[in-house]
C-alpha positions as CSV (number, residue, x, y, z in Angstrom):
1,M,-67.3,59.3,112.3
2,T,-68.0,59.6,108.5
3,T,-65.4,59.7,105.7
4,Y,-66.1,61.3,102.3
5,P,-64.1,59.4,99.3
6,C,-63.9,61.9,96.5
7,R,-61.6,62.7,93.5
8,S,-60.8,66.2,94.9
9,E,-61.1,67.5,98.4
10,T,-62.4,70.7,96.9
11,F,-65.8,69.1,95.9
12,A,-67.3,68.3,99.3
13,H,-66.0,71.0,101.5
14,R,-69.2,73.0,101.9
15,E,-71.2,70.2,103.0
16,I,-68.5,68.9,105.3
17,D,-68.1,72.4,106.9
18,V,-71.9,72.5,107.6
19,L,-72.0,68.9,109.0
20,R,-68.9,69.6,111.3
21,R,-70.6,72.9,112.5
22,N,-73.5,70.8,113.5
23,G,-71.7,68.1,115.4
24,L,-70.8,65.4,112.9
25,D,-67.3,64.1,113.0
26,V,-66.2,64.0,109.3
27,S,-62.9,63.2,107.4
28,V,-62.1,63.2,103.8
29,F,-60.3,60.5,101.7
30,A,-59.4,62.3,98.3
31,A,-57.6,61.0,95.2
32,E,-55.8,64.2,94.9
33,P,-55.6,67.7,96.3
34,G,-57.9,70.2,94.7
35,V,-57.0,73.5,93.2
36,S,-58.5,74.9,96.3
37,P,-57.7,72.6,99.3
38,T,-60.5,74.1,101.3
39,A,-61.1,71.0,103.4
40,T,-57.6,71.1,104.7
41,A,-57.9,74.9,105.3
42,A,-61.0,74.4,107.3
43,G,-59.3,71.9,109.6
44,V,-60.8,68.7,108.2
45,D,-58.7,65.6,108.3
46,V,-57.8,64.9,104.7
47,T,-56.0,61.7,103.5
48,Y,-54.8,61.4,100.0
49,R,-54.4,58.0,98.3
50,S,-50.9,56.8,97.8
51,R,-49.4,56.5,94.3
52,F,-49.6,53.0,92.7
53,G,-46.4,51.1,93.3
54,S,-45.2,53.4,96.2
55,L,-44.1,51.9,99.4
56,E,-47.1,53.2,101.1
57,S,-49.5,51.6,98.6
58,M,-47.7,48.3,99.1
59,R,-48.1,48.5,102.8
60,S,-51.8,49.2,102.5
61,M,-52.3,46.2,100.1
62,T,-50.3,43.9,102.5
63,Y,-52.3,45.2,105.4
64,V,-55.7,44.3,103.7
65,L,-54.2,40.8,102.7
66,M,-53.4,40.1,106.3
67,R,-56.3,41.7,108.1
68,H,-59.2,41.4,105.6
69,P,-58.5,38.2,103.5
70,V,-62.2,37.2,103.1
71,G,-62.8,40.9,102.2
72,L,-60.1,40.7,99.5
73,L,-61.9,37.6,98.1
74,K,-65.2,39.7,98.1
75,L,-63.5,42.5,96.2
76,G,-62.3,40.0,93.5
77,L,-65.8,38.7,93.3
78,L,-67.1,42.2,92.9
79,M,-64.7,42.9,90.1
80,L,-65.9,39.7,88.4
81,Q,-69.6,40.7,88.8
82,L,-68.9,44.2,87.4
83,L,-67.1,42.6,84.4
84,F,-70.5,41.4,83.3
85,V,-72.5,44.5,84.2
86,C,-70.1,47.3,83.2
87,P,-66.7,46.3,82.1
88,R,-65.4,49.9,82.4
89,E,-66.2,50.0,86.1
90,A,-64.5,46.6,86.6
91,L,-61.3,47.9,84.9
92,A,-61.5,51.0,87.0
93,L,-61.7,49.0,90.1
94,A,-58.9,46.6,89.2
95,G,-56.7,49.7,88.6
96,N,-57.5,51.1,92.1
97,V,-56.9,48.1,94.4
98,H,-54.2,50.2,96.0
99,T,-56.9,53.1,96.5
100,V,-59.4,50.7,98.1
101,S,-56.7,49.2,100.3
102,G,-55.4,52.6,101.4
103,L,-59.0,53.6,102.4
104,V,-59.6,50.4,104.3
105,R,-56.5,50.9,106.2
106,C,-57.4,54.5,106.9
107,L,-60.9,53.6,108.2
108,D,-59.5,50.8,110.5
109,T,-56.9,53.2,111.9
110,A,-59.4,55.9,112.7
111,G,-62.2,53.6,113.6
112,I,-64.5,55.1,111.0
113,E,-67.8,53.3,110.3
114,R,-69.5,55.3,107.6
115,I,-68.6,56.0,104.0
116,H,-70.4,58.7,102.1
117,A,-69.2,58.7,98.5
118,Y,-69.4,62.3,97.2
119,F,-70.4,61.5,93.5
120,L,-72.1,58.5,91.9
121,S,-69.2,57.7,89.6
122,W,-65.6,56.9,90.7
123,P,-66.2,57.8,94.5
124,A,-69.2,55.5,94.7
125,L,-67.2,52.7,93.0
126,I,-64.5,53.1,95.7
127,G,-67.1,53.3,98.4
128,L,-68.9,50.2,97.2
129,A,-65.5,48.3,97.1
130,V,-64.5,49.4,100.5
131,S,-67.9,48.5,101.9
132,R,-67.5,44.9,100.5
133,V,-64.0,44.6,102.0
134,R,-64.7,46.0,105.4
135,R,-68.6,45.6,105.7
136,C,-69.3,49.1,106.8
137,R,-72.2,51.5,106.2
138,F,-72.1,53.0,102.6
139,S,-74.1,55.8,101.1
140,I,-73.9,58.0,98.1
141,A,-74.3,61.7,97.0
142,A,-75.2,62.1,93.4
143,H,-75.0,65.5,91.5
144,A,-75.0,66.1,87.7
145,R,-72.3,64.6,85.4
146,D,-72.1,61.6,87.6
147,I,-75.9,61.1,86.9
148,F,-76.0,61.9,83.3
149,V,-72.6,60.8,82.1
150,E,-70.6,58.7,84.4
151,S,-73.0,56.6,86.3
152,G,-71.8,53.1,85.3
153,A,-73.2,50.1,87.4
154,I,-75.7,52.4,88.9
155,E,-78.0,49.8,90.1
156,R,-75.4,47.7,91.8
157,K,-74.1,50.7,93.6
158,V,-77.5,51.9,94.7
159,R,-78.5,48.4,96.0
160,A,-75.4,48.3,98.2
161,A,-76.0,51.9,99.5
162,A,-78.0,52.6,102.7
163,F,-79.3,55.8,100.8
164,V,-78.6,58.1,98.0
165,V,-79.0,62.0,98.1
166,T,-79.1,64.2,95.1
167,C,-79.4,68.1,95.1
168,T,-81.9,68.6,92.2
169,R,-85.3,67.4,91.4
170,Q,-84.2,66.7,88.0
171,G,-81.4,64.4,89.3
172,L,-83.9,62.7,91.5
173,E,-86.4,62.0,88.7
174,T,-83.5,60.8,86.5
175,L,-82.4,58.3,89.0
176,R,-86.0,57.2,89.5
177,Q,-86.5,56.6,85.8
178,R,-83.1,54.6,85.6
179,L,-83.7,52.4,88.6
180,P,-86.2,49.7,89.5
181,G,-89.0,50.7,91.8
182,E,-87.9,48.8,94.8
183,L,-84.9,51.1,95.1
184,H,-86.7,54.4,94.9
185,G,-87.1,54.5,98.7
186,K,-83.4,54.9,99.0
187,L,-83.4,58.2,96.9
188,H,-83.8,61.5,98.7
189,L,-83.6,65.1,97.7
190,V,-81.2,67.1,99.9
191,R,-80.4,70.6,98.6
192,H,-77.1,72.2,98.8
193,C,-76.7,75.1,101.1
194,L,-74.7,78.3,101.7
195,P,-71.5,78.7,103.6
196,A,-72.1,80.6,106.9
197,T,-69.6,83.2,105.8
198,L,-71.6,84.1,102.7
199,S,-74.7,84.4,104.8
200,E,-72.9,86.9,107.0
201,N,-71.5,88.8,104.0
202,C,-74.7,89.3,102.2
203,R,-76.1,91.4,105.1
204,K,-73.2,94.0,104.5
205,H,-73.7,94.1,100.6
206,D,-74.8,97.5,99.3
207,P,-76.2,97.1,95.6
208,R,-74.9,100.5,94.8
209,H,-71.4,99.4,95.4
210,P,-69.2,100.7,92.6
211,K,-68.7,98.1,89.9
212,R,-65.5,97.0,88.0
213,F,-67.2,94.8,85.4
214,D,-70.7,94.5,83.8
215,L,-70.8,90.8,83.9
216,I,-68.9,88.0,85.6
217,C,-68.8,84.2,85.0
218,V,-67.4,81.8,87.5
219,G,-66.7,78.1,86.7
220,R,-64.6,75.7,84.8
221,F,-63.9,76.4,81.1
222,V,-65.7,73.3,79.7
223,E,-68.4,72.9,77.1
224,K,-71.4,72.7,79.3
225,K,-70.7,76.2,80.8
226,G,-71.6,77.8,77.5
227,Y,-69.1,80.6,77.7
228,G,-68.6,80.7,73.9
229,Y,-72.2,81.6,73.4
230,L,-71.8,84.5,75.9
231,V,-68.7,85.8,74.1
232,M,-70.6,85.7,70.8
233,A,-73.5,87.6,72.4
234,L,-71.0,90.4,73.5
235,A,-69.8,90.6,69.9
236,L,-73.5,91.2,68.7
237,L,-73.8,93.9,71.4
238,K,-70.5,95.5,70.3
239,D,-71.9,95.6,66.6
240,R,-75.0,97.4,68.0
241,R,-72.8,99.9,69.9
242,H,-73.3,98.3,73.3
243,I,-69.8,97.8,75.0
244,V,-70.2,95.3,77.8
245,T,-67.3,94.2,80.1
246,L,-66.9,90.6,81.1
247,C,-64.8,88.9,83.7
248,L,-64.1,85.1,83.2
249,T,-62.8,83.5,86.3
250,G,-61.7,79.9,86.3
251,E,-59.5,77.5,84.3
252,G,-60.3,74.5,82.1
253,P,-59.6,72.8,78.8
254,E,-61.6,75.3,76.8
255,R,-59.5,78.3,77.8
256,L,-57.4,78.5,74.8
257,H,-60.6,78.2,72.5
258,L,-62.2,81.1,74.4
259,Q,-59.1,83.3,74.2
260,R,-58.9,82.7,70.4
261,L,-62.7,83.4,70.1
262,V,-62.2,86.7,72.1
263,G,-59.4,87.6,69.8
264,D,-61.2,86.8,66.5
265,L,-64.2,88.9,67.6
266,G,-62.1,91.9,68.6
267,L,-63.2,91.8,72.3
268,Q,-59.8,91.8,74.1
269,A,-60.6,95.2,75.6
270,C,-64.0,93.9,76.8
271,V,-63.3,90.4,78.2
272,R,-60.8,89.8,81.0
273,F,-59.5,86.2,82.0
274,A,-58.9,86.4,85.7
275,G,-57.7,82.8,86.1
276,W,-58.4,80.6,89.1
277,L,-59.4,82.5,92.3
278,P,-59.9,81.4,95.9
279,S,-63.4,81.4,97.4
280,R,-63.1,84.7,99.1
281,A,-61.7,86.6,96.1
282,I,-64.5,85.1,93.9
283,S,-67.1,86.8,96.4
284,E,-65.1,90.0,96.1
285,Y,-65.1,89.8,92.3
286,M,-68.9,89.0,92.2
287,L,-69.6,92.1,94.3
288,G,-67.6,94.1,91.8
289,A,-69.9,93.1,88.9
290,R,-73.5,94.3,87.9
291,A,-74.6,90.7,87.3
292,L,-73.6,87.0,87.3
293,V,-74.1,85.2,83.9
294,V,-74.5,81.4,83.9
295,P,-75.0,80.6,80.1
296,S,-75.0,76.8,80.7
297,V,-75.8,74.3,77.9
298,V,-76.2,70.6,77.7
299,A,-72.9,69.4,76.3
300,G,-72.6,66.8,73.4
301,S,-71.6,64.1,76.0
302,G,-74.9,64.7,77.9
303,D,-73.0,66.6,80.7
304,R,-75.0,69.5,82.2
305,D,-75.2,71.6,85.3
306,G,-77.2,70.9,88.3
307,I,-77.6,73.9,90.4
308,P,-74.2,75.7,90.2
309,N,-73.1,76.8,93.7
310,V,-72.1,80.1,92.2
311,I,-75.8,80.9,91.6
312,L,-76.5,80.4,95.3
313,E,-73.5,82.5,96.2
314,A,-74.4,85.4,94.0
315,M,-78.0,85.3,95.1
316,S,-76.9,85.4,98.8
317,L,-74.5,88.3,98.0
318,G,-77.2,90.4,96.2
319,V,-75.7,90.1,92.8
320,P,-78.4,89.6,90.1
321,V,-78.3,86.5,88.1
322,L,-78.9,85.8,84.4
323,A,-78.9,82.1,83.5
324,S,-79.9,79.5,81.1
325,R,-83.3,77.9,81.3
326,L,-82.2,74.4,82.2
327,P,-84.4,72.3,84.4
328,S,-82.1,72.2,87.4
329,I,-81.3,75.9,87.2
330,C,-85.0,76.7,87.0
331,E,-85.3,75.1,90.4
332,V,-83.5,78.0,92.0
333,V,-83.9,81.0,89.5
334,E,-87.5,82.0,88.8
335,H,-87.7,84.2,85.7
336,K,-88.2,87.9,86.5
337,R,-88.5,87.2,90.2
338,T,-85.2,85.9,91.5
339,G,-83.3,86.3,88.1
340,L,-83.6,86.3,84.5
341,L,-83.6,83.2,82.3
342,V,-82.9,82.7,78.5
343,P,-83.0,79.5,76.4
344,P,-79.6,77.7,76.6
345,G,-77.3,78.5,73.7
346,D,-79.5,81.3,72.4
347,I,-77.0,84.2,71.4
348,E,-79.8,86.5,70.3
349,A,-81.6,86.1,73.5
350,L,-78.5,86.8,75.5
351,A,-77.8,89.9,73.5
352,K,-81.4,91.3,74.1
353,T,-81.4,90.4,77.8
354,I,-78.0,91.7,78.9
355,P,-78.8,95.3,78.1
356,M,-82.1,95.2,79.8
357,L,-80.5,93.9,83.0
358,L,-77.6,96.3,82.9
359,T,-79.5,99.5,82.2
360,S,-82.2,99.1,84.9
361,G,-80.8,99.6,88.3
362,R,-84.3,99.3,89.7
363,L,-84.7,95.7,88.1
364,R,-81.4,94.6,89.4
365,I,-82.1,95.8,93.0
366,R,-85.6,94.1,92.9
367,L,-84.3,90.8,91.6
368,A,-81.4,90.8,94.1
369,A,-83.6,91.4,97.0
370,Q,-86.1,88.6,96.1
371,A,-83.2,86.2,95.2
372,R,-81.5,86.9,98.6
373,E,-84.8,86.1,100.4
374,S,-85.5,83.0,98.4
375,V,-82.0,81.4,98.8
376,R,-82.1,82.0,102.5
377,R,-85.4,80.4,102.8
378,H,-84.8,77.3,100.7
379,F,-81.0,76.7,100.9
380,E,-80.2,77.2,104.6
381,A,-77.5,75.2,106.1
382,A,-79.6,73.9,109.0
383,A,-81.9,72.1,106.7
384,L,-79.0,70.1,105.1
385,A,-77.6,69.3,108.4
386,R,-80.9,68.0,109.7
387,S,-81.5,65.9,106.7
388,M,-78.0,64.3,106.6
389,K,-78.0,63.7,110.4
390,Q,-81.3,61.8,110.0
391,L,-80.1,59.8,107.1
392,F,-76.8,59.0,108.8
393,G,-78.9,58.0,111.8
394,V,-77.2,60.4,114.1
395,H,-79.3,62.3,116.6
């Protein structure tokens, strides 16, 4: 059995669902419930860390002291080592002794022998610590922000891991550049995949289905999503007498900024904020739009998108995609074949491309058909399951 430590159970639910459908026994250890507790809804066993200072956390720390005293000394040594390598990670670990203790106790109780940390950042730190205390097999999944922004003590984490998977070639090459050559053999490219339910839905989709919106965006309201550039492009189109409607689904710290921007530009009648939506509702909203727009940029912190899952979902549903020409996005969206690409942050390019996509039904149908075929061929669930089962050593 394998457990996935992660900050929120929402992140890893798709991969976990695929692995469970292919015979792997998987559980989740999460810092907190997600906005969409999909792992729980899918019947996966989810354990949440206890609050520091609670009776449960004290029980867990006492358990580790009694059952793993040598492991507890190794944990202290790890903190000391990290203090010289990456003080921030050492402090984070010192503040999460109760988290490590809770996961160790959970693993002992359930008899779990593998930890697969879902992100190279905090989850990998917790996984590394637990593997030191309990001496169990430890591996890592690396994605985007955790590679480019939050990858403290990366070499120490990877040295301790049995393997590391990442979902984009850009992520793989970045890790190779940052790690010594003797660790490159631990790095593997394993693509994300589509849920089975989406694969079933896309067979029923009719591209002539009536639309409620011209465009839809799906994701957190954060800088790297580039939604402000899209809103400004809609203002340019309005000045040119092209009225385009947009549905923004999601939540995040930039929501108020975006709402003010929409108001300042007089786009209240064109832009709808739909808030957070569950997965099934997002699919229905996407089917009600003429195209999905992913105007991602590289944030000032260096944060950026990998391959957003929403692109794969839209492609499988037959919804055309307009996205930014970022390296990882280009791994799935091929310009004028499986979607349209524009330079990131280029408002004028967005304003020129959006009308072209919206006014040509033939173009949208062609792009959607080719995208659907591409995503089925390159992002199938069976390939993910085969790769992960091989890496886990399960046959």
